[in-house]
VMD Tcl script that builds the backbone (N, CA, C; Angstrom):
set m [mol new atoms 498]
animate dup $m
set s [atomselect $m all]
$s set {name element resname resid chain x y z} {
  {N N GLN 1 A 115.365 -32.708 33.853}
  {CA C GLN 1 A 114.046 -33.296 33.728}
  {C C GLN 1 A 114.110 -34.800 34.042}
  {N N VAL 2 A 115.107 -35.491 33.531}
  {CA C VAL 2 A 115.213 -36.931 33.768}
  {C C VAL 2 A 115.372 -37.223 35.255}
  {N N PHE 3 A 116.147 -36.397 35.955}
  {CA C PHE 3 A 116.329 -36.596 37.389}
  {C C PHE 3 A 115.008 -36.414 38.123}
  {N N LEU 4 A 114.220 -35.432 37.711}
  {CA C LEU 4 A 112.914 -35.194 38.322}
  {C C LEU 4 A 111.985 -36.378 38.080}
  {N N VAL 5 A 112.015 -36.919 36.864}
  {CA C VAL 5 A 111.176 -38.072 36.526}
  {C C VAL 5 A 111.571 -39.278 37.372}
  {N N GLU 6 A 112.864 -39.511 37.522}
  {CA C GLU 6 A 113.325 -40.650 38.307}
  {C C GLU 6 A 113.029 -40.478 39.797}
  {N N LYS 7 A 113.074 -39.269 40.275}
  {CA C LYS 7 A 112.848 -39.023 41.698}
  {C C LYS 7 A 111.360 -39.051 42.044}
  {N N ALA 8 A 110.538 -38.340 41.265}
  {CA C ALA 8 A 109.124 -38.189 41.603}
  {C C ALA 8 A 108.251 -39.315 41.060}
  {N N GLY 9 A 108.656 -39.954 39.991}
  {CA C GLY 9 A 107.837 -40.995 39.389}
  {C C GLY 9 A 107.040 -40.460 38.218}
  {N N ARG 10 A 106.778 -41.339 37.270}
  {CA C ARG 10 A 106.111 -40.924 36.046}
  {C C ARG 10 A 104.653 -40.557 36.277}
  {N N ARG 11 A 103.937 -41.436 36.955}
  {CA C ARG 11 A 102.495 -41.242 37.153}
  {C C ARG 11 A 102.208 -39.977 37.951}
  {N N SER 12 A 102.950 -39.754 39.028}
  {CA C SER 12 A 102.687 -38.585 39.864}
  {C C SER 12 A 102.995 -37.292 39.119}
  {N N LEU 13 A 104.074 -37.259 38.338}
  {CA C LEU 13 A 104.381 -36.065 37.545}
  {C C LEU 13 A 103.332 -35.842 36.458}
  {N N PHE 14 A 102.900 -36.916 35.831}
  {CA C PHE 14 A 101.883 -36.824 34.793}
  {C C PHE 14 A 100.591 -36.252 35.364}
  {N N MET 15 A 100.171 -36.794 36.507}
  {CA C MET 15 A 98.924 -36.330 37.113}
  {C C MET 15 A 99.054 -34.910 37.662}
  {N N ALA 16 A 100.202 -34.566 38.221}
  {CA C ALA 16 A 100.418 -33.192 38.702}
  {C C ALA 16 A 100.382 -32.215 37.527}
  {N N GLY 17 A 100.984 -32.601 36.419}
  {CA C GLY 17 A 100.949 -31.752 35.236}
  {C C GLY 17 A 99.540 -31.563 34.712}
  {N N LEU 18 A 98.773 -32.654 34.656}
  {CA C LEU 18 A 97.380 -32.551 34.200}
  {C C LEU 18 A 96.561 -31.655 35.119}
  {N N MET 19 A 96.731 -31.820 36.434}
  {CA C MET 19 A 95.966 -31.008 37.379}
  {C C MET 19 A 96.389 -29.537 37.284}
  {N N GLY 20 A 97.668 -29.272 37.138}
  {CA C GLY 20 A 98.131 -27.893 36.965}
  {C C GLY 20 A 97.587 -27.270 35.695}
  {N N MET 21 A 97.562 -28.048 34.611}
  {CA C MET 21 A 96.999 -27.550 33.364}
  {C C MET 21 A 95.502 -27.287 33.513}
  {N N LEU 22 A 94.805 -28.160 34.239}
  {CA C LEU 22 A 93.375 -27.984 34.476}
  {C C LEU 22 A 93.107 -26.685 35.233}
  {N N ILE 23 A 93.844 -26.461 36.305}
  {CA C ILE 23 A 93.677 -25.234 37.084}
  {C C ILE 23 A 94.025 -24.011 36.244}
  {N N SER 24 A 95.072 -24.116 35.428}
  {CA C SER 24 A 95.459 -23.007 34.555}
  {C C SER 24 A 94.379 -22.718 33.510}
  {N N ALA 25 A 93.769 -23.758 32.959}
  {CA C ALA 25 A 92.699 -23.566 31.971}
  {C C ALA 25 A 91.489 -22.886 32.612}
  {N N VAL 26 A 91.178 -23.277 33.841}
  {CA C VAL 26 A 90.078 -22.618 34.558}
  {C C VAL 26 A 90.430 -21.152 34.818}
  {N N ALA 27 A 91.676 -20.889 35.221}
  {CA C ALA 27 A 92.109 -19.501 35.469}
  {C C ALA 27 A 92.072 -18.686 34.174}
  {N N MET 28 A 92.445 -19.290 33.034}
  {CA C MET 28 A 92.362 -18.582 31.760}
  {C C MET 28 A 90.916 -18.243 31.431}
  {N N THR 29 A 90.018 -19.183 31.673}
  {CA C THR 29 A 88.601 -18.941 31.414}
  {C C THR 29 A 88.078 -17.811 32.286}
  {N N VAL 30 A 88.382 -17.864 33.566}
  {CA C VAL 30 A 87.945 -16.806 34.484}
  {C C VAL 30 A 88.535 -15.464 34.046}
  {N N GLY 31 A 89.807 -15.465 33.710}
  {CA C GLY 31 A 90.454 -14.229 33.270}
  {C C GLY 31 A 89.801 -13.648 32.030}
  {N N LEU 32 A 89.475 -14.496 31.064}
  {CA C LEU 32 A 88.848 -14.009 29.835}
  {C C LEU 32 A 87.420 -13.541 30.070}
  {N N VAL 33 A 86.684 -14.251 30.921}
  {CA C VAL 33 A 85.295 -13.870 31.206}
  {C C VAL 33 A 85.235 -12.530 31.923}
  {N N LEU 34 A 86.131 -12.303 32.868}
  {CA C LEU 34 A 86.103 -11.076 33.681}
  {C C LEU 34 A 86.963 -9.946 33.118}
  {N N LEU 35 A 87.562 -10.158 31.965}
  {CA C LEU 35 A 88.450 -9.153 31.391}
  {C C LEU 35 A 87.752 -7.821 31.136}
  {N N SER 36 A 86.513 -7.873 30.709}
  {CA C SER 36 A 85.796 -6.627 30.428}
  {C C SER 36 A 85.460 -5.848 31.698}
  {N N GLN 37 A 85.419 -6.525 32.840}
  {CA C GLN 37 A 85.092 -5.854 34.105}
  {C C GLN 37 A 86.335 -5.388 34.853}
  {N N PHE 38 A 87.403 -6.161 34.747}
  {CA C PHE 38 A 88.636 -5.846 35.472}
  {C C PHE 38 A 89.811 -5.918 34.502}
  {N N ALA 39 A 90.447 -4.803 34.280}
  {CA C ALA 39 A 91.560 -4.757 33.328}
  {C C ALA 39 A 92.727 -5.635 33.771}
  {N N TRP 40 A 92.919 -5.793 35.071}
  {CA C TRP 40 A 94.048 -6.577 35.572}
  {C C TRP 40 A 93.880 -8.079 35.329}
  {N N MET 41 A 92.711 -8.485 34.870}
  {CA C MET 41 A 92.509 -9.912 34.559}
  {C C MET 41 A 93.377 -10.359 33.384}
  {N N SER 42 A 93.857 -9.408 32.597}
  {CA C SER 42 A 94.768 -9.785 31.510}
  {C C SER 42 A 96.049 -10.391 32.078}
  {N N TYR 43 A 96.478 -9.898 33.236}
  {CA C TYR 43 A 97.672 -10.462 33.888}
  {C C TYR 43 A 97.390 -11.870 34.417}
  {N N VAL 44 A 96.191 -12.069 34.925}
  {CA C VAL 44 A 95.802 -13.413 35.385}
  {C C VAL 44 A 95.847 -14.377 34.208}
  {N N SER 45 A 95.327 -13.942 33.074}
  {CA C SER 45 A 95.335 -14.799 31.879}
  {C C SER 45 A 96.755 -15.097 31.412}
  {N N MET 46 A 97.614 -14.083 31.432}
  {CA C MET 46 A 99.005 -14.299 31.003}
  {C C MET 46 A 99.729 -15.265 31.936}
  {N N VAL 47 A 99.564 -15.085 33.240}
  {CA C VAL 47 A 100.201 -15.995 34.202}
  {C C VAL 47 A 99.648 -17.404 34.016}
  {N N ALA 48 A 98.341 -17.517 33.782}
  {CA C ALA 48 A 97.730 -18.834 33.572}
  {C C ALA 48 A 98.299 -19.506 32.332}
  {N N ILE 49 A 98.538 -18.746 31.283}
  {CA C ILE 49 A 99.123 -19.325 30.061}
  {C C ILE 49 A 100.536 -19.842 30.335}
  {N N PHE 50 A 101.336 -19.026 31.031}
  {CA C PHE 50 A 102.701 -19.467 31.355}
  {C C PHE 50 A 102.676 -20.716 32.234}
  {N N LEU 51 A 101.798 -20.735 33.224}
  {CA C LEU 51 A 101.697 -21.914 34.105}
  {C C LEU 51 A 101.219 -23.135 33.326}
  {N N PHE 52 A 100.296 -22.934 32.400}
  {CA C PHE 52 A 99.807 -24.035 31.569}
  {C C PHE 52 A 100.975 -24.684 30.827}
  {N N VAL 53 A 101.812 -23.857 30.218}
  {CA C VAL 53 A 102.962 -24.372 29.468}
  {C C VAL 53 A 103.953 -25.061 30.402}
  {N N ILE 54 A 104.207 -24.474 31.568}
  {CA C ILE 54 A 105.132 -25.077 32.535}
  {C C ILE 54 A 104.628 -26.441 32.982}
  {N N PHE 55 A 103.348 -26.524 33.337}
  {CA C PHE 55 A 102.803 -27.809 33.774}
  {C C PHE 55 A 102.802 -28.829 32.645}
  {N N PHE 56 A 102.580 -28.379 31.401}
  {CA C PHE 56 A 102.662 -29.291 30.264}
  {C C PHE 56 A 104.071 -29.847 30.121}
  {N N GLU 57 A 105.057 -28.990 30.268}
  {CA C GLU 57 A 106.445 -29.414 30.102}
  {C C GLU 57 A 106.932 -30.303 31.242}
  {N N VAL 58 A 106.287 -30.248 32.392}
  {CA C VAL 58 A 106.663 -31.104 33.519}
  {C C VAL 58 A 105.980 -32.457 33.422}
  {N N GLY 59 A 104.754 -32.496 32.927}
  {CA C GLY 59 A 104.002 -33.745 32.943}
  {C C GLY 59 A 103.589 -34.275 31.592}
  {N N PRO 60 A 102.463 -33.797 31.052}
  {CA C PRO 60 A 101.903 -34.396 29.836}
  {C C PRO 60 A 102.755 -34.238 28.577}
  {N N GLY 61 A 103.750 -33.380 28.577}
  {CA C GLY 61 A 104.631 -33.270 27.416}
  {C C GLY 61 A 105.563 -34.462 27.296}
  {N N PRO 62 A 106.451 -34.670 28.273}
  {CA C PRO 62 A 107.430 -35.749 28.147}
  {C C PRO 62 A 107.015 -37.097 28.746}
  {N N ILE 63 A 106.209 -37.095 29.769}
  {CA C ILE 63 A 105.939 -38.336 30.512}
  {C C ILE 63 A 105.290 -39.432 29.670}
  {N N PRO 64 A 104.327 -39.132 28.789}
  {CA C PRO 64 A 103.756 -40.226 27.990}
  {C C PRO 64 A 104.792 -40.997 27.187}
  {N N TRP 65 A 105.869 -40.335 26.768}
  {CA C TRP 65 A 106.901 -41.039 26.015}
  {C C TRP 65 A 107.646 -42.025 26.912}
  {N N PHE 66 A 107.876 -41.658 28.164}
  {CA C PHE 66 A 108.474 -42.595 29.120}
  {C C PHE 66 A 107.545 -43.789 29.326}
  {N N ILE 67 A 106.270 -43.482 29.573}
  {CA C ILE 67 A 105.310 -44.535 29.911}
  {C C ILE 67 A 105.115 -45.489 28.742}
  {N N VAL 68 A 104.945 -44.961 27.529}
  {CA C VAL 68 A 104.748 -45.840 26.364}
  {C C VAL 68 A 105.958 -46.742 26.176}
  {N N ALA 69 A 107.144 -46.198 26.347}
  {CA C ALA 69 A 108.352 -47.008 26.182}
  {C C ALA 69 A 108.451 -48.100 27.243}
  {N N GLU 70 A 107.882 -47.864 28.420}
  {CA C GLU 70 A 107.988 -48.841 29.497}
  {C C GLU 70 A 106.801 -49.803 29.556}
  {N N LEU 71 A 105.707 -49.484 28.889}
  {CA C LEU 71 A 104.530 -50.354 28.920}
  {C C LEU 71 A 104.632 -51.530 27.960}
  {N N PHE 72 A 105.505 -51.420 26.965}
  {CA C PHE 72 A 105.577 -52.447 25.936}
  {C C PHE 72 A 106.936 -53.121 25.955}
  {N N SER 73 A 106.920 -54.422 25.674}
  {CA C SER 73 A 108.179 -55.157 25.597}
  {C C SER 73 A 108.908 -54.769 24.311}
  {N N GLN 74 A 110.106 -55.271 24.160}
  {CA C GLN 74 A 110.981 -54.861 23.059}
  {C C GLN 74 A 110.350 -55.072 21.686}
  {N N GLY 75 A 109.615 -56.140 21.491}
  {CA C GLY 75 A 109.040 -56.435 20.178}
  {C C GLY 75 A 108.040 -55.395 19.690}
  {N N PRO 76 A 106.953 -55.168 20.427}
  {CA C PRO 76 A 105.943 -54.210 19.952}
  {C C PRO 76 A 106.235 -52.747 20.303}
  {N N ARG 77 A 107.312 -52.471 21.005}
  {CA C ARG 77 A 107.601 -51.095 21.444}
  {C C ARG 77 A 107.690 -50.093 20.290}
  {N N PRO 78 A 108.424 -50.385 19.194}
  {CA C PRO 78 A 108.488 -49.394 18.106}
  {C C PRO 78 A 107.116 -49.080 17.507}
  {N N ALA 79 A 106.294 -50.098 17.335}
  {CA C ALA 79 A 104.954 -49.871 16.785}
  {C C ALA 79 A 104.106 -49.046 17.751}
  {N N ALA 80 A 104.211 -49.329 19.043}
  {CA C ALA 80 A 103.447 -48.576 20.042}
  {C C ALA 80 A 103.875 -47.112 20.068}
  {N N ILE 81 A 105.170 -46.869 19.970}
  {CA C ILE 81 A 105.666 -45.490 19.963}
  {C C ILE 81 A 105.221 -44.781 18.675}
  {N N ALA 82 A 105.193 -45.499 17.566}
  {CA C ALA 82 A 104.725 -44.899 16.310}
  {C C ALA 82 A 103.245 -44.533 16.407}
  {N N VAL 83 A 102.435 -45.415 16.966}
  {CA C VAL 83 A 101.007 -45.123 17.127}
  {C C VAL 83 A 100.813 -43.944 18.080}
  {N N ALA 84 A 101.561 -43.925 19.188}
  {CA C ALA 84 A 101.467 -42.820 20.142}
  {C C ALA 84 A 101.875 -41.503 19.488}
  {N N GLY 85 A 102.939 -41.518 18.713}
  {CA C GLY 85 A 103.378 -40.313 18.019}
  {C C GLY 85 A 102.352 -39.832 17.004}
  {N N PHE 86 A 101.772 -40.772 16.273}
  {CA C PHE 86 A 100.730 -40.403 15.314}
  {C C PHE 86 A 99.539 -39.774 16.023}
  {N N CYS 87 A 99.086 -40.389 17.104}
  {CA C CYS 87 A 97.948 -39.836 17.861}
  {C C CYS 87 A 98.271 -38.445 18.403}
  {N N ASN 88 A 99.477 -38.283 18.913}
  {CA C ASN 88 A 99.912 -36.997 19.451}
  {C C ASN 88 A 99.858 -35.922 18.368}
  {N N TRP 89 A 100.486 -36.185 17.239}
  {CA C TRP 89 A 100.534 -35.165 16.189}
  {C C TRP 89 A 99.188 -34.967 15.516}
  {N N ALA 90 A 98.386 -36.008 15.396}
  {CA C ALA 90 A 97.040 -35.856 14.825}
  {C C ALA 90 A 96.178 -34.957 15.718}
  {N N CYS 91 A 96.255 -35.176 17.031}
  {CA C CYS 91 A 95.494 -34.324 17.956}
  {C C CYS 91 A 96.010 -32.894 17.941}
  {N N ASN 92 A 97.330 -32.710 17.869}
  {CA C ASN 92 A 97.889 -31.357 17.746}
  {C C ASN 92 A 97.369 -30.672 16.484}
  {N N PHE 93 A 97.326 -31.399 15.394}
  {CA C PHE 93 A 96.838 -30.852 14.134}
  {C C PHE 93 A 95.370 -30.457 14.246}
  {N N ILE 94 A 94.561 -31.333 14.823}
  {CA C ILE 94 A 93.127 -31.049 14.968}
  {C C ILE 94 A 92.897 -29.817 15.836}
  {N N VAL 95 A 93.600 -29.740 16.964}
  {CA C VAL 95 A 93.452 -28.567 17.833}
  {C C VAL 95 A 93.901 -27.312 17.100}
  {N N GLY 96 A 95.022 -27.384 16.423}
  {CA C GLY 96 A 95.524 -26.220 15.696}
  {C C GLY 96 A 94.582 -25.752 14.603}
  {N N MET 97 A 93.980 -26.682 13.891}
  {CA C MET 97 A 93.086 -26.320 12.803}
  {C C MET 97 A 91.711 -25.866 13.282}
  {N N CYS 98 A 91.251 -26.384 14.406}
  {CA C CYS 98 A 89.888 -26.103 14.869}
  {C C CYS 98 A 89.804 -25.031 15.938}
  {N N PHE 99 A 90.926 -24.661 16.548}
  {CA C PHE 99 A 90.862 -23.769 17.704}
  {C C PHE 99 A 90.172 -22.443 17.381}
  {N N GLN 100 A 90.508 -21.833 16.257}
  {CA C GLN 100 A 89.908 -20.527 15.936}
  {C C GLN 100 A 88.397 -20.627 15.790}
  {N N TYR 101 A 87.918 -21.704 15.179}
  {CA C TYR 101 A 86.476 -21.881 15.000}
  {C C TYR 101 A 85.787 -22.120 16.354}
  {N N ILE 102 A 86.427 -22.910 17.189}
  {CA C ILE 102 A 85.861 -23.170 18.525}
  {C C ILE 102 A 85.887 -21.898 19.363}
  {N N ALA 103 A 86.963 -21.122 19.255}
  {CA C ALA 103 A 87.047 -19.852 19.991}
  {C C ALA 103 A 85.965 -18.889 19.516}
  {N N ASP 104 A 85.688 -18.857 18.219}
  {CA C ASP 104 A 84.619 -17.995 17.709}
  {C C ASP 104 A 83.259 -18.437 18.244}
  {N N LEU 105 A 83.052 -19.741 18.367}
  {CA C LEU 105 A 81.784 -20.264 18.879}
  {C C LEU 105 A 81.625 -20.072 20.388}
  {N N CYS 106 A 82.689 -20.315 21.128}
  {CA C CYS 106 A 82.603 -20.331 22.599}
  {C C CYS 106 A 82.988 -19.009 23.253}
  {N N GLY 107 A 83.659 -18.161 22.525}
  {CA C GLY 107 A 84.085 -16.891 23.108}
  {C C GLY 107 A 85.065 -17.107 24.250}
  {N N PRO 108 A 84.865 -16.396 25.370}
  {CA C PRO 108 A 85.827 -16.501 26.475}
  {C C PRO 108 A 85.798 -17.855 27.194}
  {N N TYR 109 A 84.835 -18.692 26.855}
  {CA C TYR 109 A 84.724 -19.998 27.514}
  {C C TYR 109 A 85.459 -21.100 26.757}
  {N N VAL 110 A 86.264 -20.742 25.779}
  {CA C VAL 110 A 86.939 -21.730 24.947}
  {C C VAL 110 A 87.830 -22.654 25.774}
  {N N PHE 111 A 88.462 -22.128 26.818}
  {CA C PHE 111 A 89.363 -22.967 27.600}
  {C C PHE 111 A 88.627 -23.872 28.579}
  {N N ALA 112 A 87.316 -23.656 28.739}
  {CA C ALA 112 A 86.517 -24.561 29.569}
  {C C ALA 112 A 86.463 -25.949 28.926}
  {N N ILE 113 A 86.497 -25.990 27.596}
  {CA C ILE 113 A 86.526 -27.280 26.888}
  {C C ILE 113 A 87.814 -28.020 27.228}
  {N N PHE 114 A 88.929 -27.295 27.215}
  {CA C PHE 114 A 90.205 -27.914 27.563}
  {C C PHE 114 A 90.202 -28.363 29.025}
  {N N ALA 115 A 89.603 -27.567 29.889}
  {CA C ALA 115 A 89.528 -27.936 31.310}
  {C C ALA 115 A 88.728 -29.231 31.478}
  {N N ALA 116 A 87.616 -29.345 30.764}
  {CA C ALA 116 A 86.803 -30.570 30.849}
  {C C ALA 116 A 87.588 -31.777 30.333}
  {N N LEU 117 A 88.281 -31.603 29.208}
  {CA C LEU 117 A 89.095 -32.711 28.679}
  {C C LEU 117 A 90.217 -33.075 29.638}
  {N N LEU 118 A 90.850 -32.080 30.243}
  {CA C LEU 118 A 91.926 -32.353 31.205}
  {C C LEU 118 A 91.399 -33.091 32.419}
  {N N LEU 119 A 90.188 -32.789 32.849}
  {CA C LEU 119 A 89.585 -33.536 33.963}
  {C C LEU 119 A 89.387 -35.000 33.574}
  {N N VAL 120 A 88.914 -35.237 32.362}
  {CA C VAL 120 A 88.741 -36.621 31.879}
  {C C VAL 120 A 90.097 -37.328 31.823}
  {N N PHE 121 A 91.126 -36.649 31.303}
  {CA C PHE 121 A 92.455 -37.245 31.222}
  {C C PHE 121 A 93.014 -37.535 32.609}
  {N N PHE 122 A 92.783 -36.631 33.548}
  {CA C PHE 122 A 93.258 -36.835 34.920}
  {C C PHE 122 A 92.590 -38.064 35.536}
  {N N LEU 123 A 91.274 -38.168 35.377}
  {CA C LEU 123 A 90.554 -39.328 35.936}
  {C C LEU 123 A 91.013 -40.621 35.282}
  {N N PHE 124 A 91.231 -40.594 33.976}
  {CA C PHE 124 A 91.746 -41.778 33.289}
  {C C PHE 124 A 93.108 -42.173 33.845}
  {N N ALA 125 A 93.989 -41.194 33.985}
  {CA C ALA 125 A 95.325 -41.475 34.512}
  {C C ALA 125 A 95.249 -41.997 35.940}
  {N N TYR 126 A 94.357 -41.429 36.737}
  {CA C TYR 126 A 94.231 -41.845 38.133}
  {C C TYR 126 A 93.787 -43.304 38.238}
  {N N PHE 127 A 92.836 -43.704 37.395}
  {CA C PHE 127 A 92.283 -45.048 37.513}
  {C C PHE 127 A 92.968 -46.092 36.631}
  {N N LYS 128 A 93.623 -45.686 35.554}
  {CA C LYS 128 A 94.123 -46.676 34.597}
  {C C LYS 128 A 95.631 -46.689 34.369}
  {N N VAL 129 A 96.324 -45.597 34.638}
  {CA C VAL 129 A 97.753 -45.539 34.316}
  {C C VAL 129 A 98.569 -45.983 35.528}
  {N N PRO 130 A 99.358 -47.043 35.380}
  {CA C PRO 130 A 100.161 -47.507 36.516}
  {C C PRO 130 A 101.462 -46.715 36.636}
  {N N GLU 131 A 102.054 -46.752 37.810}
  {CA C GLU 131 A 103.393 -46.181 37.993}
  {C C GLU 131 A 104.378 -47.170 37.400}
  {N N THR 132 A 105.256 -46.697 36.538}
  {CA C THR 132 A 106.220 -47.585 35.897}
  {C C THR 132 A 107.628 -47.408 36.452}
  {N N LYS 133 A 107.819 -46.453 37.352}
  {CA C LYS 133 A 109.146 -46.179 37.908}
  {C C LYS 133 A 109.678 -47.408 38.650}
  {N N GLY 134 A 110.850 -47.869 38.238}
  {CA C GLY 134 A 111.515 -48.960 38.926}
  {C C GLY 134 A 110.863 -50.320 38.764}
  {N N LYS 135 A 109.971 -50.466 37.786}
  {CA C LYS 135 A 109.300 -51.756 37.586}
  {C C LYS 135 A 109.723 -52.367 36.265}
  {N N SER 136 A 109.806 -53.684 36.275}
  {CA C SER 136 A 110.125 -54.391 35.035}
  {C C SER 136 A 108.871 -54.467 34.175}
  {N N PHE 137 A 109.069 -54.844 32.913}
  {CA C PHE 137 A 107.928 -55.002 32.016}
  {C C PHE 137 A 106.936 -56.019 32.571}
  {N N GLU 138 A 107.458 -57.105 33.139}
  {CA C GLU 138 A 106.585 -58.148 33.678}
  {C C GLU 138 A 105.722 -57.632 34.832}
  {N N GLU 139 A 106.311 -56.806 35.690}
  {CA C GLU 139 A 105.553 -56.235 36.812}
  {C C GLU 139 A 104.463 -55.293 36.316}
  {N N ILE 140 A 104.781 -54.508 35.307}
  {CA C ILE 140 A 103.788 -53.588 34.746}
  {C C ILE 140 A 102.666 -54.377 34.075}
  {N N ALA 141 A 103.024 -55.420 33.329}
  {CA C ALA 141 A 102.012 -56.255 32.671}
  {C C ALA 141 A 101.119 -56.924 33.709}
  {N N ALA 142 A 101.695 -57.319 34.836}
  {CA C ALA 142 A 100.908 -57.947 35.900}
  {C C ALA 142 A 99.903 -56.963 36.494}
  {N N VAL 143 A 100.266 -55.704 36.562}
  {CA C VAL 143 A 99.328 -54.694 37.056}
  {C C VAL 143 A 98.114 -54.630 36.146}
  {N N PHE 144 A 98.338 -54.700 34.844}
  {CA C PHE 144 A 97.215 -54.674 33.906}
  {C C PHE 144 A 96.383 -55.942 33.983}
  {N N ARG 145 A 97.036 -57.064 34.257}
  {CA C ARG 145 A 96.289 -58.316 34.412}
  {C C ARG 145 A 95.637 -58.406 35.781}
  {N N ARG 146 A 96.075 -57.518 36.694}
  {CA C ARG 146 A 95.595 -57.487 38.087}
  {C C ARG 146 A 95.840 -58.817 38.795}
  {N N LYS 147 A 96.982 -59.430 38.466}
  {CA C LYS 147 A 97.385 -60.666 39.121}
  {C C LYS 147 A 98.716 -60.428 39.794}
  {N N LYS 148 A 98.981 -61.213 40.806}
  {CA C LYS 148 A 100.294 -61.144 41.443}
  {C C LYS 148 A 101.291 -61.915 40.599}
  {N N LEU 149 A 102.512 -61.446 40.631}
  {CA C LEU 149 A 103.583 -62.140 39.922}
  {C C LEU 149 A 103.967 -63.410 40.662}
  {N N PRO 150 A 104.322 -64.454 39.940}
  {CA C PRO 150 A 104.859 -65.620 40.617}
  {C C PRO 150 A 106.182 -65.260 41.298}
  {N N ALA 151 A 106.612 -66.118 42.196}
  {CA C ALA 151 A 107.832 -65.842 42.964}
  {C C ALA 151 A 109.009 -65.558 42.048}
  {N N LYS 152 A 109.173 -66.344 40.996}
  {CA C LYS 152 A 110.265 -66.111 40.051}
  {C C LYS 152 A 109.652 -65.831 38.686}
  {N N THR 153 A 109.948 -64.684 38.128}
  {CA C THR 153 A 109.409 -64.301 36.831}
  {C C THR 153 A 110.461 -64.530 35.757}
  {N N MET 154 A 110.010 -65.054 34.627}
  {CA C MET 154 A 110.927 -65.279 33.526}
  {C C MET 154 A 111.051 -63.979 32.733}
  {N N THR 155 A 112.245 -63.524 32.547}
  {CA C THR 155 A 112.451 -62.318 31.754}
  {C C THR 155 A 112.426 -62.673 30.283}
  {N N GLU 156 A 112.326 -61.661 29.435}
  {CA C GLU 156 A 112.322 -61.909 27.991}
  {C C GLU 156 A 113.628 -62.560 27.548}
  {N N LEU 157 A 114.735 -62.145 28.143}
  {CA C LEU 157 A 116.028 -62.701 27.766}
  {C C LEU 157 A 116.093 -64.191 28.100}
  {N N GLU 158 A 115.609 -64.568 29.289}
  {CA C GLU 158 A 115.588 -65.988 29.654}
  {C C GLU 158 A 114.691 -66.768 28.704}
  {N N ASP 159 A 113.569 -66.160 28.317}
  {CA C ASP 159 A 112.647 -66.815 27.397}
  {C C ASP 159 A 113.312 -67.031 26.041}
  {N N LEU 160 A 114.043 -66.031 25.564}
  {CA C LEU 160 A 114.756 -66.172 24.291}
  {C C LEU 160 A 115.833 -67.260 24.370}
  {N N ARG 161 A 116.566 -67.292 25.474}
  {CA C ARG 161 A 117.611 -68.297 25.632}
  {C C ARG 161 A 117.021 -69.704 25.635}
  {N N ARG 162 A 115.911 -69.875 26.325}
  {CA C ARG 162 A 115.281 -71.212 26.352}
  {C C ARG 162 A 114.778 -71.612 24.971}
  {N N SER 163 A 114.205 -70.648 24.222}
  {CA C SER 163 A 113.691 -71.003 22.893}
  {C C SER 163 A 114.853 -71.301 21.938}
  {N N GLU 164 A 116.024 -70.662 22.123}
  {CA C GLU 164 A 117.185 -70.948 21.277}
  {C C GLU 164 A 117.760 -72.319 21.595}
  {N N GLN 165 A 117.713 -72.734 22.860}
  {CA C GLN 165 A 118.261 -74.023 23.248}
  {C C GLN 165 A 117.384 -75.171 22.770}
  {N N ALA 166 A 116.113 -74.916 22.614}
  {CA C ALA 166 A 115.182 -75.981 22.224}
  {C C ALA 166 A 115.281 -76.326 20.769}
}
mol reanalyze $m
mol bondsrecalc $m
mol representation Tube
mol addrep $m
């Protein structure tokens, strides 16, 4: 997995995973809606579930942990990872606790909600998430500031050394 992340890049794997999950959620919805008309749609639903999990494991499962670790400098990184972990597990808990009620309300269209959310996540990633592969913290921060880096950038280590000398 690490070799794939280093070769393909974080952002592209994340977005490919989101798009694969989106297509799988749509296929699950179609499979569930047409199940009463075509018995073989159960196989479509099963394949869609397996593909959903595969795409999750390639992109949205591990990649956010890479990105969060690379978006923050050494000081705030532990707090950022703690907040990301809390959000991750809180959302998992909410989905786990509410899924049965939502499935009862929506019937075979329950995965359409996930498809809509995945589309929103994909668009967010497309417009807001930078590629962090091979970039320093300063370069990533500059992307968020939408400014070009000066010719010579001061690293955190150089900054610490200068503050110790002063």
